[in-house]
C-alpha positions in Angstrom: 42.2 38.7 -33.9 44.2 37.2 -36.7 43.3 33.5 -37.2 44.4 30.8 -39.6 43.6 27.1 -39.6 46.5 25.2 -41.3 46.4 21.5 -42.4 49.2 19.0 -42.8 47.8 16.2 -45.1 50.2 13.3 -44.3 48.9 13.0 -40.7 45.7 15.0 -41.1 46.9 17.5 -38.5 45.4 20.9 -37.9 47.7 23.7 -36.6 46.3 27.1 -35.6 47.9 30.5 -35.8 46.3 33.2 -33.7 47.6 36.7 -33.4 46.8 39.9 -31.5 45.9 42.8 -33.9 47.3 45.3 -31.5 50.6 43.9 -30.3 51.2 41.8 -33.4 52.2 38.9 -31.1 51.1 35.4 -32.0 50.8 31.7 -30.9 50.8 28.5 -32.8 48.8 25.5 -31.5 50.2 22.1 -32.4 52.9 23.1 -34.9 54.3 20.3 -37.2 58.0 20.1 -37.8 57.6 19.6 -41.6 55.6 22.8 -41.9 58.0 25.2 -40.1 59.0 27.0 -43.3 55.3 27.7 -44.1 54.9 29.1 -40.6 57.8 31.5 -41.2 56.2 32.8 -44.3 52.8 33.3 -42.7 54.3 35.1 -39.7 56.4 37.4 -42.0 53.4 38.1 -44.3 51.2 39.0 -41.4 53.8 41.0 -39.5 53.5 38.7 -36.4 56.0 37.8 -33.8 55.6 34.2 -32.5 55.6 34.2 -28.7 54.4 30.7 -27.8 53.9 27.3 -29.3 51.1 25.5 -27.4 50.9 21.7 -27.5 47.6 20.0 -26.7 49.6 16.8 -25.8 52.7 14.9 -26.7 51.8 13.6 -30.1 52.2 10.1 -31.4 51.4 10.8 -35.0 53.7 13.7 -36.0 56.8 15.4 -34.8 56.2 18.8 -33.3 57.8 22.0 -34.7 58.1 23.6 -31.3 61.8 23.0 -30.8 62.7 24.3 -34.3 60.6 27.4 -33.8 62.1 28.1 -30.4 65.6 27.7 -31.9 64.9 30.0 -34.9 62.4 32.5 -33.5 62.9 32.5 -29.7 59.3 31.3 -29.0 58.5 29.5 -25.8 57.0 26.0 -25.8 54.0 25.2 -23.6 52.8 21.7 -22.5 50.9 20.3 -19.5 53.2 19.3 -16.7 52.0 15.6 -17.0 52.7 15.4 -20.7 56.2 14.0 -20.4 58.0 16.8 -22.2 60.3 18.4 -19.7 62.0 20.2 -22.5 59.2 22.7 -22.6 59.6 26.3 -21.4 56.3 26.4 -19.6 54.7 23.4 -17.9 51.1 24.4 -17.3 48.2 23.0 -15.3 44.4 23.3 -15.4 43.1 26.8 -15.1 46.3 28.6 -16.1 45.7 31.8 -18.1 48.2 33.0 -20.8 48.1 36.5 -22.1 49.4 37.4 -25.6 48.5 41.0 -26.3 44.7 41.0 -26.3 44.5 37.2 -26.5 43.5 35.4 -23.3 44.2 31.7 -23.4 42.7 29.5 -20.8 44.2 26.0 -20.2 41.7 23.3 -19.5 43.1 19.9 -18.6 41.3 17.2 -20.7 43.2 14.0 -20.0 42.1 10.6 -21.2 43.5 10.3 -24.7 46.9 10.8 -22.9 47.7 11.7 -19.4 48.8 15.2 -20.3 46.1 16.4 -22.7 44.8 19.9 -22.6 42.4 22.1 -24.5 42.8 25.8 -25.0 39.9 28.2 -24.7 40.3 31.5 -26.6 37.2 33.7 -26.7 34.4 32.0 -28.5 36.4 28.9 -29.5 38.2 25.9 -28.0 41.1 24.0 -29.5 40.6 20.4 -28.4 43.6 18.6 -29.8 42.8 14.9 -29.9 40.5 14.9 -26.8 37.4 15.9 -28.8 37.3 15.5 -32.6 34.4 16.3 -34.9 32.1 13.4 -34.6 34.6 11.4 -32.5 37.5 11.6 -30.0 41.1 10.4 -29.6 41.9 6.8 -28.9 42.6 5.7 -25.3 44.8 2.6 -25.7 48.2 4.3 -25.7 50.2 6.8 -23.6 48.3 6.2 -20.3 45.0 6.5 -22.1 41.9 6.0 -20.0 38.4 6.0 -21.6 36.5 6.8 -18.4 38.8 9.7 -17.7 38.4 11.0 -21.2 34.6 10.9 -20.8 34.8 12.9 -17.6 37.2 15.4 -19.2 34.9 16.0 -22.1 31.8 16.3 -20.1 33.2 18.4 -17.3 35.7 20.6 -19.2 34.3 20.9 -22.8 30.6 20.1 -22.7 30.3 22.7 -19.9 31.3 25.5 -22.3 28.6 27.6 -24.0 26.8 25.6 -26.6 27.8 27.9 -29.4 31.5 27.6 -28.6 33.4 26.7 -31.8 35.3 23.4 -31.7 38.6 23.3 -33.6 40.1 19.8 -33.3 43.7 18.6 -33.7 42.8 16.3 -36.6 40.1 15.5 -39.1 40.0 12.7 -41.6 36.9 13.6 -43.5 37.4 17.3 -44.6 35.6 18.8 -41.6 37.1 22.1 -40.3 35.0 23.2 -37.3 32.1 22.2 -35.1 30.3 23.5 -32.0 29.8 22.2 -28.5 26.1 21.9 -29.3 26.7 19.8 -32.3 29.1 17.4 -30.6 26.8 17.0 -27.6 24.0 16.0 -30.0 25.7 14.1 -32.8 29.2 12.9 -31.8 29.1 9.2 -32.6 31.0 8.2 -29.4 29.8 10.8 -27.0 26.7 12.5 -28.2 23.1 11.8 -27.7 23.4 11.4 -24.0 25.6 8.3 -24.1 26.5 7.1 -20.6 30.0 6.7 -19.3 29.8 2.9 -19.4 28.5 3.0 -23.0 31.5 5.2 -24.0 34.0 2.9 -22.3 32.5 0.0 -24.1 32.8 1.8 -27.5 36.4 2.7 -26.9 37.3 -0.8 -25.7 36.1 -2.4 -28.9 37.6 0.0 -31.5 40.3 -2.5 -32.5 42.5 0.3 -34.1 45.8 -0.3 -35.9 49.1 0.5 -34.2 49.9 4.2 -34.8 52.0 4.6 -37.9 54.6 7.1 -36.6 54.5 6.5 -32.9 57.9 4.9 -32.6 59.5 8.0 -34.2 57.1 10.7 -33.0 56.8 9.9 -29.3 60.5 10.0 -28.3 61.1 13.1 -30.6 58.2 15.0 -29.0 59.4 14.2 -25.5 62.4 16.3 -26.6 60.2 19.1 -28.2 60.7 17.6 -31.7 64.5 17.7 -31.6 66.9 14.8 -31.1 68.6 14.5 -27.8 72.3 15.4 -27.9 74.7 12.6 -27.1 77.1 13.3 -24.2 80.7 13.2 -25.3 83.1 11.3 -23.0 
């Protein structure tokens, strides 16, 4: 399997490029609009054809590159049906399997950060978006966030994976690149060490986080797959 972890420093966003060695078909998880040219170069250098762009949710911190990639490369965009992005080509639900050459991608619904969050399981690794971060998790005070639901999602859908499963998050603000399910169950500051559901809800309620920097631009753009809505001409 071809695998690259890519980083966009303004919003601390990780994007993941995975490709099948046999078919030379590929996916991008959580592409960023400002990085589209870099994706073109990587795909060309590796001899890969982009088949899907997979969103872990409708982002509030950056504008997705899925619409631009669809326009230029013919790739199909994938989001959960509850994410609020009806512009996508495939609206998936929990348990859906996607096949890209030899790559098998399992969709696991992990709502709580937003109503339409998913994680993608590919072999020995899981791509968790903002649901589970290294040492933390996504906030739950915007976009139909629900701390209790996020706790349930992480415990039922992520902590139920094999302990050695590699965790690749959607963001990291401290230079971390990868964790494991075992590590997050033991050391995650918000979820680890056997914290109860009520303890987690209390932690999330008292975070007192600042208003997201780019939400007013990113959220409406991402509901249109990162591209502006066309005005109807009278």
